[in-house]
C-alpha positions in Angstrom: -0.1 0.0 0.2 0.8 3.4 -0.9 0.4 7.0 0.8 0.7 10.1 -1.1 3.1 12.3 0.8 1.6 15.8 1.3 5.1 17.3 -0.2 6.8 16.1 -3.0 8.9 13.8 -2.1 9.9 9.7 -2.2 6.5 8.0 -1.5 7.0 5.6 1.0 5.6 2.2 1.5 3.4 1.0 4.8 2.7 -2.3 5.4 -0.6 -2.9 6.8 -1.8 -5.8 8.6 -4.9 -7.2 7.6 -6.8 -9.7 9.9 -10.1 -11.5 8.8 -11.1 -8.1 6.9 -9.9 -5.6 9.6 -6.9 -3.6 9.4 -4.6 -3.7 12.5 -4.3 -0.6 13.4 -2.4 -0.6 16.6 0.4 -2.4 15.0 1.2 0.4 12.7 5.0 1.8 14.0 2.9 5.5 13.7 0.5 3.8 16.5 2.6 2.2 18.6 5.1 5.3 18.8 2.2 6.8 21.5 2.3 3.4 23.5 4.7 5.4 25.9 2.4 8.3 26.2 0.6 9.1 29.5 -3.3 9.4 28.3 -5.1 9.4 31.4 -3.3 12.2 33.2 -5.0 16.0 33.0 -2.3 18.1 33.3 -2.7 21.9 34.6 -2.6 23.5 31.5 -4.6 21.6 29.3 -7.4 21.9 32.0 -7.1 26.1 32.1 -7.5 25.8 28.1 -10.6 23.1 28.1 -12.2 25.5 31.2 -11.8 28.6 28.8 -13.0 26.5 25.6 -16.3 25.6 27.9 -16.7 29.5 28.9 -16.6 30.8 25.9 -18.9 28.3 24.4 -21.5 29.3 27.1 -21.9 32.5 26.3 -20.9 32.5 22.5 -24.5 32.3 21.4 -25.4 35.6 23.0 -22.1 37.5 22.4 -20.1 37.4 19.3 -16.7 38.2 21.3 -17.0 35.5 23.7 -13.5 33.6 22.8 -12.1 37.6 23.0 -13.1 38.1 26.8 -10.7 37.6 29.5 -11.8 34.7 32.2 -8.7 34.8 34.2 -10.7 34.8 37.4 -13.2 32.4 36.2 -10.4 30.1 35.2 -8.4 30.6 38.2 -11.2 29.2 40.9 -12.4 26.5 38.4 -9.1 25.3 38.5 -8.4 25.4 41.5 -11.6 23.6 42.4 -11.1 20.5 39.6 -7.0 20.3 40.0 -5.1 17.9 42.1 -1.6 17.2 40.9 -1.7 14.0 38.9 -5.5 14.5 38.0 -6.3 11.4 36.2 -9.7 11.5 34.0 -11.8 9.4 36.0 -11.1 12.0 38.8 -11.3 14.7 36.7 -15.0 13.5 36.4 -15.6 12.9 39.3 -14.4 16.7 40.6 -16.5 18.0 37.2 -19.5 16.1 38.8 -19.2 17.3 42.2 -18.3 20.5 41.6 -19.3 22.3 37.8 -22.1 19.8 36.7 -22.8 22.0 33.5 -19.1 22.3 32.7 -18.8 20.5 29.5 -23.0 21.1 28.4 -21.5 24.5 26.3 -19.6 22.2 23.6 -23.3 21.3 22.4 -22.9 24.9 21.5 -20.5 24.3 19.2 -23.5 22.9 16.8 -26.5 25.0 18.3 -24.3 28.2 16.9 -24.7 26.8 13.3 -28.3 25.5 14.1 -29.8 28.6 16.2 -30.1 32.2 16.1 -28.3 34.3 17.8 -29.9 35.8 20.1 -28.9 40.1 20.2 -31.1 40.6 23.6 -28.5 39.5 25.7 -28.6 42.3 28.4 -27.7 42.2 32.2 -28.1 45.1 34.7 -25.9 44.2 37.6 -22.4 46.1 38.0 -20.9 42.6 38.1 -22.7 40.3 36.5 -20.3 40.1 33.8 -20.4 37.9 30.7 -17.1 35.9 32.4 -18.9 35.5 35.8 -22.4 34.5 33.7 -20.1 32.1 32.0 -18.6 30.3 35.0 -22.5 30.5 36.5 -23.3 28.2 33.4 -21.3 25.5 34.8 -23.7 25.1 37.6 -26.9 26.5 36.9 -28.9 27.4 33.7 -28.4 31.5 33.6 -31.5 31.6 31.0 -33.1 34.0 33.8 -30.1 36.1 34.4 -29.5 37.0 31.0 -32.4 39.8 31.2 -31.6 40.2 35.1 -32.0 43.7 36.4 -30.2 45.3 39.1 -32.5 45.8 41.7 -30.2 47.2 44.6 -26.8 48.4 44.5 -25.0 49.2 47.4 -22.2 51.5 45.9 -25.7 53.2 44.0 -28.2 52.6 46.7 -26.0 53.0 49.6 -25.0 50.2 52.1 -27.4 49.6 54.4 -29.7 46.9 55.4 -33.1 49.2 55.0 -32.0 50.4 51.4 -31.9 46.3 50.7 -35.2 46.1 52.1 -36.4 49.3 50.2 -35.2 48.1 47.1 -36.2 44.1 47.3 -40.0 44.9 48.9 -42.7 43.5 46.3 -40.8 41.7 43.9 -42.4 38.6 43.7 -39.9 36.4 41.7 -36.2 35.1 41.9 -33.5 37.0 43.0 -29.4 36.7 42.7 -27.7 38.0 46.1 -23.8 38.9 44.4 -21.5 39.8 47.3 -17.8 41.1 46.2 -15.0 41.6 47.9 -11.5 40.7 48.4 -9.7 38.3 51.1 -8.9 40.0 54.8 -7.2 39.3 57.8 -9.7 39.1 61.0 -9.8 42.4 62.3 -11.1 44.5 65.9 -14.7 45.2 66.7 -18.1 43.7 68.1 -18.4 41.8 65.2 -15.3 39.8 65.3 -15.2 39.7 68.7 -18.1 37.5 69.2 -17.9 35.4 66.4 -17.2 31.9 67.1 -13.3 30.2 66.9 -12.9 28.2 63.9 -12.2 24.5 64.3 -11.9 22.9 61.2 -11.6 19.5 60.6 -8.7 20.1 57.7 -6.5 23.1 58.1 -6.6 25.9 55.0 -5.4 29.5 55.2 -6.9 31.5 52.6 -4.3 33.7 51.0 -5.0 37.7 51.8 -6.1 39.8 49.0 -7.3 37.5 47.0 -10.5 37.9 44.9 -13.5 36.8 46.8 -17.4 36.1 45.0 -20.3 34.6 46.1 -23.5 34.1 44.3 -26.7 33.0 46.0 -29.6 32.4 44.2 -33.0 32.5 46.1 -36.6 31.1 45.1 -38.5 33.4 47.8 -39.3 37.1 48.1 -37.1 39.3 50.3 -38.5 39.7 54.4 -37.3 40.6 57.5 -36.3 37.5 59.3 -34.9 38.7 62.8 -35.8 35.3 64.7 -36.4 32.6 62.0 -34.6 31.5 58.5 -36.9 31.7 55.5 -36.4 30.4 51.8 -36.0 26.8 51.8 -35.5 26.7 47.8 -31.9 28.3 47.9 -28.4 27.7 46.1 -24.9 29.4 47.3 -21.9 29.3 44.7 -18.9 30.3 45.8 -17.3 31.7 42.6 -13.6 32.7 44.0 -11.2 31.9 45.1 -12.3 28.5 43.9 -16.2 27.1 43.0 -18.5 25.1 45.6 -22.0 24.6 45.4 -24.6 24.3 47.6 -28.2 23.5 47.6 -30.5 23.6 50.6 -32.5 20.9 52.4 -34.3 23.4 54.6 -35.1 27.3 55.0 -31.6 28.8 55.7 -31.9 32.5 54.8 -31.9 35.4 57.4 -32.3 38.7 56.9 -32.6 41.1 59.9 -33.6 44.7 60.4 -32.2 44.9 64.2 -28.3 45.3 63.7 -27.7 41.7 62.8 -27.1 41.8 59.1 -27.6 38.7 57.1 -27.0 35.0 56.8 -27.0 31.5 55.2 -26.6 28.5 56.6 -27.3 29.6 60.2 -30.2 30.7 62.1 -30.1 34.1 63.0 -28.0 35.5 65.3 -29.3 36.5 69.3 -28.9 39.8 70.6 -28.7 40.6 74.4 -31.7 43.1 75.6 -28.9 44.5 78.0 -26.2 45.3 75.7 -25.0 45.2 72.5 -23.3 40.8 72.8 -24.7 39.0 69.7 -24.5 34.9 70.3 -23.7 33.5 66.9 -25.5 30.0 66.3 -23.4 29.0 63.9 -24.0 25.3 61.4 -21.3 24.0 59.9 -21.4 25.6 57.0 -22.2 29.5 56.9 -22.2 33.3 55.3 -23.0 35.8 57.8 -22.3 39.2 56.5 -22.3 42.2 59.4 -25.2 44.7 59.7 -23.0 47.6 58.0 -22.6 45.4 54.8 -18.9 45.7 55.0 -17.2 42.5 56.0 -18.2 38.8 56.2 -17.3 35.2 56.9 -17.8 32.5 54.7 -16.8 29.2 57.0 -16.9 25.6 55.9 -16.4 23.3 58.6 -18.3 20.4 59.3 -20.5 19.4 55.9 -22.0 16.9 58.5 -23.5 19.6 60.6 -25.5 22.3 57.7 -28.2 23.1 56.3 -27.7 22.1 52.3 -27.8 18.6 50.6 -24.5 16.5 50.2 -21.1 17.7 49.0 -17.9 16.3 48.2 -15.8 15.7 51.5 -12.8 17.0 49.5 -10.1 18.6 52.2 -10.0 21.7 50.0 -13.6 22.6 50.5 -12.8 22.8 53.8 -11.6 27.1 55.0 -12.7 30.0 57.2 -12.9 33.2 54.9 -12.8 36.6 56.2 -13.2 38.9 53.6 -14.0 43.2 52.8 -16.6 43.8 50.7 -16.4 46.1 47.8 -20.3 45.3 46.3 -23.2 43.9 47.0 -25.7 43.6 44.3 -29.4 42.0 44.8 -30.6 41.1 40.8 -34.3 40.3 39.7 -34.7 37.4 37.4 -38.4 38.1 36.5 -39.6 39.3 33.5 -40.9 42.7 32.6 -44.3 42.7 34.1 -42.7 41.3 37.3 -40.5 44.7 37.4 -43.7 46.4 36.5 -45.8 45.5 39.0 -42.7 45.8 41.5 -43.0 49.0 40.5 -46.5 50.2 40.7 -46.8 48.4 44.4 -43.7 50.5 45.5 -45.3 53.9 43.8 -48.6 52.9 45.6 -46.8 52.6 49.2 -45.2 56.1 48.7 -48.7 57.5 48.0 -50.4 55.9 51.3 -47.3 57.0 53.0 -47.8 60.4 51.8 -51.3 60.0 52.5 -50.8 58.9 56.2 -48.4 61.7 56.6 -50.8 64.1 55.4 -53.2 62.8 58.0 -51.0 63.1 60.9 -49.8 66.6 60.2 -53.4 67.4 60.0 -54.3 66.1 63.1 -51.0 67.3 64.9 -52.1 70.7 63.7 -55.4 70.6 65.0 -54.9 69.7 68.7 -52.5 72.7 68.4 -55.1 74.8 67.5 -57.3 73.5 69.7 -54.8 74.0 72.8 -54.8 77.7 71.3 -58.6 77.8 71.2 -58.4 78.6 67.9 -61.0 75.9 66.7 -63.5 74.8 69.3 -63.8 70.8 70.8 -67.1 70.2 68.7 -65.2 69.9 65.4 -67.0 72.8 63.7 -65.0 75.8 64.7 -64.8 78.2 68.1 -64.1 81.4 68.6 -61.1 83.8 69.4 
């Protein structure tokens, strides 16, 4: 059998062994040359390139330059989550199933791009809900609802306060995403740190100070004040950086306090002393705790057996105690236009009601002063001066 070369050099004869009408490819010298190559190990660079390709393909239906975007933060988090020295393909598969079950799904977009028209309506209203972050979230959840999200609240825009969050999320009856972005910091001083329980890890883990920290909490329940009892039993927590971890609630696990206790996930609301400022935190095995000022927070993974979440991988790398300083807090609404319009109508009605009640109170206070002065009689129809 002769094989024609790509150039004009002399053809070489290649001996092919055929057995029972089937070519024995494994006996070809060129095939045998790969026998000593370890194909069962995935190196770090290959994993980085694979993740970059998958992240790009996850959003390429919605944006033309998906492959030109910088995904370095997302790649770093995912590599930190999946990779270990000598990573076998079986370990890679297990880690993807445990931590990023949708990571490889975007590969189908290679064909979907050809079969489906581009959607020009991609729009995200959030400050930090960028295309790279959407791509990362697509590895664990369906991002269709997030493509037209609306920023109900932004700390840098609306003020970093619990009351401001409550005002901007009031009457919004659809799914929301709480997005927290900051940087890992050392444990500081103050009452929040003073009363916070010590970390007793199963495995020691030292966070790197100064690294990016980001979390997304997807809530399928309207926001409300909850000073004594958790709400929202349909909740997903995604740690996005410095590494990725996903947890789904198995019971109500979110609290939002307007009496100085902040907000949190994974633990009951803290208790506040009636005779002082002491706060008693009641942390469970996995918890996110944000102080009342929305300035600092703590993400702790200490004991997966004592948590409000479903089962998760018990790999040592999931344990840690991350203190972080907050740079941005956002609440993104995932409802349709009608949901946003309904919220706007309700808020406008409440504002008018508040003005009406204030006007009524002003009238009553003014009348009381007139009665004291004898200008208006107690009978209500007039008086003499």
